[in-house]
Residue, then its C-alpha position, 0 to 999 in steps of 0.5 A: x540508750x539503746x540495748x541494755x545490759x552494757x551492750x557498748x562494752x560487749x562491742x568496745x574489743x571491735x572498735x576502729x578508730x579512724x583518722x581526719x580523712x575518714x569521712x572526707x567527702x562522704x554523707x554522714x547521717x546525724x541524730x540530732x536529739x542525742x546531740x541536743x541531750x548531750x549538749x544539755x548535759x555537758x554545758x547545763x548552767x554553763x553557757x547560753x543556748x548550749x544546743x545552739x552553741x555546739x550544734x553551730x560549732x561541731x556542723x562547722x568543724x564537720x564540714x570543714x576541718x573533717x570535710x563531712x556532708x552532714x544530714x540532720x535526722x530529727x525525731x518523729x511520734x514516738x511509738x505507745x512502747x517508747x513513751x511508756x519506757x521513757x515514763x518508766x525511765x523517768x520514775x526510776x531516775x526520780x527514785x519512785x518505785x515503778x512496780x507500785x507506780x500507776x504508769x498508764x498503758x493507754x493514752x501516755x503522752x507521746x511528745x517530748x516536753x515543750x523545752x526539749x521541742x524548743x531546742x528542736x526547732x531552734x537548732x532546726x532553724x540554725x542548720x537550715x540557715x547553714x544550708x544542711x539538709x534536715x530529714x523527719x523520721x516517722x519514729x526513731x531518728x536513729x532509725x532513720x539513720x540506719x536505713x539511710x546507711x543500709x540503703x547507701x544514701x549515706x555512708x556512716x551514721x553518727x549516733x550513740x544508740x546501740x539500737x541503731x545497729x538492730x535497725x539495720x546500720x552498717x557503720x556507726x560512729x559512737x564518738x568523735x574526739x577532734x583533739x587526737x589523731x583518730x578523732x572517730x570511734x567507729x563500729x562496723x557490722x561486718x566486724x561485730x559479725x566476724x567477732x561475735x557470730x551475731x548477725x543483725x536477728x540475733x542483735x534483735x534477740x539479745x535486746x529482747x532478752x537483756x531489754x532495750x528502749x521500748x522494753x526496759x526490763x526484758x527477762x527477768x534472771x538474763x543478763x548479756x551473758x546468757x543471752x549470748x549463749x543462748x542465742x548462739x545456739x541458733x541460726x538467724x533464720x531460726x531464732x525468732x522462731x525458738x524464742x516463739x516456742x521458748x515463750x509459749x512453754x515448749x522447751x526445745x532439745x537441748x542445744x549441745x553447741x551452746x557453751x561458753x569459753x572453757x565449757x567442755x564439748x559434750x560428746x557421747x559417741x564414745x564406747x567406753x564403760x558405764x561404771x567408773x574403773x577402780x584407781x590406784x590411791x597412790x598414782x591416780x590411774x585405772x587399777x589397784x594400788x597393790x598391783x601397781x606397787x609390784x610393777x609401774x602401770x601402762x600411764x606411768x613411765x619410769x626407768x625402772x620398773x620398781x613401781x608407779x610415780x606419785x600423783x601430783x596435787x590437782x591431778x586429773x585421770x585422762x582415761x576413757x572411763x574419767x573422762x566419760x564421767x566428766x562429760x556427762x556432768x558438763x552435758x548434764x550442766x548444761x542441760x540444767x542451765x538450759x531448762x532454767x533459761x527457758x523457765x525464765x522466758x516462759x514465765x514473761x507474758x507475750x514473749x517475744x513482743x511481736x511490735x518491738x520485732x517489726x519495728x526493728x525489722x520495718x524498712x520505711x522510717x521516712x517518707x521519701x519520694x520515689x527517686x529517695x530522700x533529697x539530700x542537698x547542700x546549700x550556701x548559709x545565709x551569712x546575714x540572717x545567720x548572723x542575726x540570728x545567732x547574735x539575737x539568741x547567743x548576744x555574740x557580735x557580728x564580726x565573731x559570728x563571721x570569723x568563726x563562719x570563715x572556715x566553712x565559707x572558705x571549704x565551699x569556696x574551694x569546692x566551688x572553685x574547683x567545679x567552677x573555675x571562674x568563681x572570683x572572691x571568697x566571700x565577695x572580697x578576697x581573692x587567693x594570694x599564696x600558700x604560706x607554709x604546711x602546718x601539722x596538727x594531731x599528725x595531720x596536714x594542713x596548708x595555711x593560705x593567705x588571702x588578700x582583699x581585692x579592694x584596697x581602698x577600704x578601711x574595713x576588713x569584712x572580717x573585723x577585729x578589736x584592735x586593743x587585743x592585737x597590740x602585742x602579737x603580729x598574729x593572733x588566734x581569733x576566739x575567747x570562749x571556752x571550749x567545749x565538746x566538738x567546740x573547737x573551731x579553725x579560727x582564721x588569723x587575721x593581720x593587724x595592719x591591713x586586710x589580710x587573713x590566713x586560714x588552715x585548709x586542706x591540701x587536696x582542696x587547694x590542689x584541686x581549686x589552684x593547681x598551678x599555686x599549689x605546684x610551685x609551692x610543693x616545688x619551692x618547698x622541694x628544692x628548700x628542703x633539699x638545700x637544707x640538706x646539703x648544708x647541714x652536713x652531720x658533724x664527723x664523729x669524735x670532733x667537738x669542732x664545726x665551722x660557723x659556715x657549715x653549721x645550720x643557723x638556729x641550732x644550739x650548740x653543746x655545752x662542750x662547744x659553748x664553753x670551749x668558744x669562751x676560752x682562747x686557745x693560749x688561755x687552755x694551754x696554759x691551763x694545761x701546763x700548770x696542771x701538769x706543774x701542780x700534779x709534780x711533786x715539789x718544793x715549789x709547788x704552793x708558790x705555783x698555786x699562788x701564782x696561778x691564782x694570781x694570773x689572768x686565766x678564767x674562773x673554771x680553769x682556776x677552780x680546776x687548778x686550786x681544787x683539783 
């Protein structure tokens, strides 16, 4: 979706893959319709209500794991052009010839089908229960996302529609890969302008030529390469005016600077002969072959003045005459290309389409107050959310609360950093300690231990099934298959008591519990210092290490391991017997029999008997 002609592949070299903290504490606009379409495609017939399932997990992940403040944007009423293009796309996918089909230009249904609208309404209800802000666009959702990004209300927008750049977006995140060190595939408009030399109006002109969501066909016979060569010949201020001229049949003067990689630059200022000079068939330089046999020409440099050098295969003369001929041919070639492209454009009716240009250049895609859009994040309505997901997804209340815990703990730490008087996590758990530092995909987390404040209660706030906890002391909660962004940060729950362990962002823990975090850091540094002192490196060439200086839990090398299984007397006796067996003598066979009967280790006897 977006600009046609494999536009994303054109932008691929300018993608940036950012780390976990790229969007931490930043606002991001999300095209909800794209999420729903992607979810239905990925998990169709594999999960119950995949649009609700993945919207829930994605929102929890973005909020807790990546520290994002998401803003969800809905599609409004699509334009007639968009509705007609949607119908044409449906006919193409269905194998119906759109050239013979009667696709009505007037009276096209502007609304999506009822099933999709029901999915959108379900997701909106879920997001409102999670406390997320939801906005509705006048038309395209990606248009409002781009406007929020351009006006500075959000820092980026998440969508796979490439026409977000045409609406004015400055930072677009095309995809998220949570199970990697760099989960965000990000595109900045500044990088695209620097790399391709194309600004916003240039991109709009390219979309008019190759096709977009409002005009799938574009100009017949013009692909992405031709469109790029054409628009690069004009500045951003004049590109639309030139397209209007070409559309009316007026062919502008040939733009000499239009070229692609490898094209020669036309030049007409050089003063050179009009006719091509005669060239030597032997060396290929200007002059006659007869003259060059007597003495070498000025282009051939030899030690002796006997004659010219024979030209190599594929030789091209660089004299002024030949250079002028080549440049004239290149210029003529570009002029013909320019005329052919202009003729293709002039054949299109109503090109360029004013409605599409106005739609992309519009700066009002949503209904806001004078102060701007209302972006507020509230606390999740836990009880209502449990009832909602238990009804639609048939999940157990305990499972829902477990999956919500990362989001609730993140909200608790943020609130505690602003208001130190806040008491308990989910009203029942208090901070106990920082257990350790965990590394996941190159990113650090603090494993925080929470203790239930009311000890006389028998049940925890996040109950678990006891039958699944008999083998290990700690378990990972969650038993459903992982889908797109369906990797929740599951809490760990203790079997015997009401302890929970959660993975939290270190900066968030430092801001909420500065004293405890400082104490943990100091203790960790002290342990690391003691470990470095006790684990002295083994001296080079030495195979023995005392047990006191050897760190615990270090696996011995195979040489050290086998040396510890033999006593020194056995090793010395084995060496003496090897010397005796190697010396020639009559008693060698008797010595071998004596050795084989002695109380030596099996390895020593094998070495002595079989050499």
